[in-house]
DRENVO-754286 format. One line per 5 residues: their letters; for each residue z, y, x of N, C-alpha, C. Coordinates in pm, 1 decimal. Layout:
REM DRENVO-754286
a = Z Y X Z Y X Z Y X; ...
REM end
This chain:
REM DRENVO-754286
mktir = -1815.8 -14973.8 3979.1 -1894.6 -14870.7 3990.0 -2012.9 -14877.6 3897.4; -2056.8 -14959.8 3842.8 -2153.7 -14986.5 3716.0 -2103.5 -14944.4 3638.9; -1987.2 -14984.0 3583.4 -1923.5 -14941.2 3467.7 -1867.7 -14818.0 3478.4; -1854.7 -14736.1 3564.8 -1841.0 -14587.9 3546.7 -1970.2 -14521.7 3543.7; -2070.2 -14574.6 3591.6 -2233.4 -14515.0 3582.2 -2265.1 -14513.3 3425.3
lmsla = -2244.4 -14612.8 3397.7 -2285.1 -14690.7 3213.9 -2206.7 -14576.3 3126.4; -2092.5 -14547.7 3185.4 -1989.0 -14482.3 3084.1 -2011.4 -14339.0 3123.5; -2060.4 -14290.4 3204.6 -2112.9 -14170.7 3237.4 -2244.7 -14136.9 3171.1; -2331.5 -14234.6 3158.8 -2464.1 -14216.2 3112.6 -2467.1 -14236.8 2949.0; -2330.4 -14304.8 2907.0 -2344.2 -14293.0 2735.9 -2265.5 -14158.0 2722.5
lalas = -2169.7 -14113.8 2783.4 -2110.8 -13982.0 2746.9 -2208.6 -13872.5 2721.9; -2304.6 -13888.1 2862.3 -2443.1 -13785.4 2854.8 -2533.6 -13813.2 2752.4; -2550.6 -13915.7 2699.8 -2657.5 -13958.9 2583.6 -2570.7 -13885.9 2440.1; -2438.8 -13914.0 2454.4 -2387.6 -13891.3 2310.9 -2334.2 -13716.2 2322.0; -2353.2 -13640.4 2425.5 -2339.2 -13521.1 2430.2 -2476.1 -13472.1 2386.5
lgagl = -2603.5 -13497.9 2476.6 -2748.9 -13489.3 2421.7 -2763.8 -13471.7 2259.1; -2711.4 -13592.8 2196.4 -2741.8 -13600.9 2089.4 -2658.7 -13483.3 1984.3; -2539.7 -13514.5 2038.1 -2446.1 -13422.4 1951.7 -2525.5 -13262.2 1956.5; -2572.0 -13244.2 2092.6 -2605.8 -13104.8 2085.7 -2751.4 -13081.3 2034.7; -2817.0 -13183.9 2022.3 -2928.1 -13153.4 1960.0 -2926.0 -13155.3 1820.8
qgcaq = -2797.6 -13187.2 1730.7 -2778.9 -13182.4 1609.7 -2821.9 -13012.7 1550.2; -2775.2 -12940.8 1648.6 -2780.7 -12802.9 1608.3 -2916.7 -12742.5 1606.1; -3045.0 -12801.7 1622.2 -3180.9 -12760.0 1614.2 -3236.4 -12847.7 1509.8; -3140.6 -12899.3 1426.2 -3190.4 -12960.0 1308.5 -3274.0 -12826.6 1225.6; -3375.2 -12874.7 1156.4 -3413.5 -12766.6 1092.0 -3384.4 -12729.8 962.7
ttpqw = -3306.1 -12699.0 888.0 -3209.2 -12666.7 763.3 -3206.8 -12538.3 700.9; -3283.3 -12441.9 742.1 -3285.5 -12310.7 699.6 -3380.4 -12336.8 606.0; -3459.1 -12418.1 599.7 -3593.0 -12393.9 521.1 -3523.4 -12435.4 362.5; -3467.7 -12495.3 364.7 -3407.2 -12557.3 245.7 -3308.6 -12503.2 191.1; -3188.4 -12425.1 277.5 -3124.5 -12341.5 202.2 -3160.3 -12191.0 148.9
drqfg = -3314.5 -12172.0 247.4 -3343.5 -12061.2 155.3 -3414.1 -12050.0 57.8; -3481.4 -12145.9 62.8 -3553.0 -12182.8 -103.2 -3413.3 -12205.6 -181.7; -3303.1 -12176.4 -187.0 -3177.7 -12195.5 -276.6 -3137.3 -12123.7 -279.9; -3145.9 -11978.3 -211.9 -3044.6 -11865.0 -151.5 -3052.8 -11777.7 -307.8; -2925.5 -11736.9 -358.2 -2921.0 -11685.8 -473.5 -2923.4 -11751.5 -600.0
satrd = -2982.2 -11874.3 -603.3 -2966.4 -11951.2 -747.7 -2857.4 -11959.6 -843.3; -2736.4 -11954.4 -748.5 -2618.2 -11964.0 -798.8 -2584.0 -11825.8 -927.6; -2616.7 -11678.0 -852.9 -2647.6 -11556.1 -902.8 -2736.9 -11549.1 -1029.3; -2807.2 -11615.1 -993.9 -2929.4 -11624.4 -1094.5 -2874.1 -11735.6 -1212.2; -2844.8 -11826.4 -1200.8 -2792.4 -11906.5 -1303.7 -2678.7 -11849.9 -1363.3
nlaaq = -2579.1 -11764.7 -1309.4 -2470.5 -11722.0 -1338.9 -2485.2 -11604.6 -1423.4; -2600.7 -11512.0 -1381.0 -2646.1 -11385.9 -1467.8 -2706.7 -11434.8 -1593.4; -2800.8 -11531.2 -1597.7 -2861.6 -11595.3 -1707.9 -2763.5 -11660.0 -1820.3; -2660.9 -11679.2 -1795.0 -2581.6 -11766.1 -1871.7 -2493.6 -11666.8 -1932.3; -2508.3 -11535.9 -1882.5 -2447.0 -11401.5 -1922.4 -2508.9 -11370.7 -2087.1
vldpa = -2649.8 -11365.4 -2021.5 -2728.9 -11284.2 -2130.3 -2744.8 -11344.8 -2279.1; -2724.0 -11286.3 -2363.8 -2714.0 -11299.2 -2469.8 -2814.9 -11355.3 -2551.6; -2911.9 -11264.5 -2576.7 -3049.6 -11233.9 -2602.2 -3125.5 -11177.5 -2536.6; -3248.4 -11302.6 -2416.8 -3308.6 -11229.1 -2334.4 -3410.6 -11147.5 -2376.1; -3475.8 -11161.9 -2505.0 -3578.1 -11040.7 -2582.3 -3503.7 -10931.1 -2618.4
aaanr = -3391.5 -10863.1 -2617.5 -3288.5 -10792.2 -2641.9 -3374.9 -10630.3 -2618.1; -3430.4 -10621.2 -2460.0 -3508.2 -10540.6 -2446.8 -3617.6 -10476.2 -2519.0; -3653.9 -10577.3 -2562.0 -3811.8 -10530.8 -2620.4 -3751.6 -10509.1 -2773.6; -3661.8 -10464.5 -2814.6 -3614.4 -10477.9 -2950.3 -3662.7 -10271.9 -2970.7; -3728.3 -10253.6 -3050.9 -3698.6 -10088.7 -3066.4 -3664.0 -10036.4 -3162.0
npatg = -3575.5 -10110.9 -3237.3 -3446.5 -10045.7 -3347.7 -3325.7 -10171.7 -3318.7; -3278.3 -10094.5 -3198.9 -3141.0 -10194.2 -3181.6 -3010.5 -10168.1 -3241.2; -2996.5 -10052.8 -3349.3 -2909.0 -10015.9 -3371.8 -2921.7 -10030.1 -3538.3; -2945.0 -10107.2 -3611.5 -2971.2 -10157.4 -3737.6 -2825.4 -10214.1 -3775.5; -2807.5 -10132.7 -3903.6 -2698.0 -10121.1 -3977.4 -2569.7 -10059.5 -3980.0
idgra = -2588.7 -9941.1 -3901.1 -2535.2 -9847.5 -3850.3 -2586.7 -9649.2 -3859.9; -2549.2 -9619.1 -3967.1 -2613.2 -9478.3 -3992.1 -2557.4 -9391.1 -3881.8; -2687.1 -9264.7 -3896.5 -2647.1 -9162.5 -3788.3 -2480.4 -9102.4 -3783.7; -2417.8 -9074.9 -3899.5 -2306.6 -9008.6 -3890.5 -2183.5 -9095.9 -3891.9; -2215.7 -9212.5 -3908.3 -2111.0 -9308.0 -3851.0 -2094.7 -9330.1 -3730.7
akgah = -2204.8 -9366.7 -3635.2 -2256.5 -9365.9 -3523.1 -2201.4 -9233.9 -3446.4; -2223.2 -9109.1 -3497.7 -2131.4 -8996.0 -3423.6 -2005.0 -8984.6 -3416.5; -1948.7 -9012.4 -3555.0 -1794.0 -9015.5 -3542.1 -1750.1 -9145.5 -3493.7; -1783.9 -9232.0 -3433.2 -1725.5 -9344.8 -3355.1 -1731.6 -9280.1 -3230.7; -1828.5 -9198.9 -3194.2 -1880.0 -9168.0 -3079.3 -1773.0 -9047.9 -3042.7
dryqq = -1756.8 -8986.2 -3123.1 -1665.4 -8843.7 -3123.6 -1508.2 -8893.9 -3088.7; -1461.4 -9056.3 -3175.7 -1356.4 -9050.0 -3191.5 -1350.3 -9167.3 -3021.8; -1409.0 -9208.4 -2986.7 -1410.1 -9250.0 -2868.1 -1407.0 -9158.7 -2747.1; -1450.8 -9055.6 -2738.5 -1463.3 -8951.2 -2637.1 -1326.4 -8843.6 -2686.9; -1275.2 -8848.0 -2785.2 -1145.4 -8779.1 -2831.5 -1060.5 -8864.6 -2737.0
sfaqp = -1075.3 -9002.7 -2751.7 -945.9 -9049.4 -2723.8 -895.4 -9073.2 -2570.4; -981.0 -8996.6 -2492.5 -986.9 -8967.9 -2327.1 -914.2 -8853.8 -2304.9; -936.3 -8727.4 -2434.0 -866.4 -8606.9 -2416.0 -759.7 -8578.7 -2392.9; -692.3 -8672.6 -2466.5 -535.4 -8674.5 -2449.7 -480.5 -8751.7 -2382.7; -423.0 -8723.8 -2243.3 -373.6 -8800.3 -2147.4 -263.2 -8859.4 -2215.8
esapp = -209.6 -9017.4 -2184.2 -141.8 -9087.1 -2194.2 8.9 -9027.3 -2135.0; 120.7 -9030.6 -2227.4 271.8 -8995.6 -2124.6 274.4 -9077.2 -2043.8; 346.9 -9022.6 -1941.1 408.1 -9128.5 -1834.7 539.6 -9207.2 -1908.6; 534.0 -9337.1 -1881.6 655.4 -9396.8 -1909.2 764.5 -9388.2 -1805.0; 900.1 -9390.9 -1893.2 1021.7 -9329.6 -1816.9 1000.2 -9392.6 -1707.6
aliis = 1070.2 -9282.4 -1600.0 1127.5 -9362.8 -1459.8 1181.1 -9473.0 -1443.2; 1193.9 -9533.6 -1365.0 1288.6 -9655.9 -1390.7 1382.4 -9657.0 -1256.5; 1508.5 -9643.2 -1280.5 1586.4 -9570.9 -1190.9 1692.4 -9684.6 -1139.9; 1694.6 -9738.6 -1011.9 1790.3 -9868.8 -966.3 1856.5 -9813.2 -864.0; 2003.5 -9810.5 -888.0 2100.5 -9769.5 -782.9 2153.6 -9882.7 -732.2
sssar = 2155.0 -9885.8 -593.3 2213.3 -10007.0 -533.2 2334.6 -9959.6 -428.3; 2380.1 -9831.7 -470.0 2512.9 -9816.7 -405.6 2635.9 -9849.7 -513.2; 2751.4 -9883.0 -436.3 2884.0 -9925.4 -487.8 2979.2 -9866.1 -535.8; 3049.7 -9797.3 -621.3 3120.8 -9719.3 -668.3 3266.2 -9785.1 -585.1; 3293.3 -9685.5 -486.0 3480.1 -9754.3 -450.2 3597.4 -9674.2 -483.1
REM end
């Protein structure tokens, strides 16, 4: 009888201990680090962080060359690509 009571007490204490694990305060630690991976990945993709302050970003290209490049770029979308020929697969057998 004593063994059953001791076992049920041990089981109750184990259940209580497992239930209290859900009340642990881990949220402030997670909130403090929230978004850090995204910020690190964004920072790794930036070549020059001071590029936004540059008042003359297009040095080395004159206006006519830039306009010509822009016009060619725009014309590349004016003519749609021709559709590739249709692929016909026949599964019927000739008898």
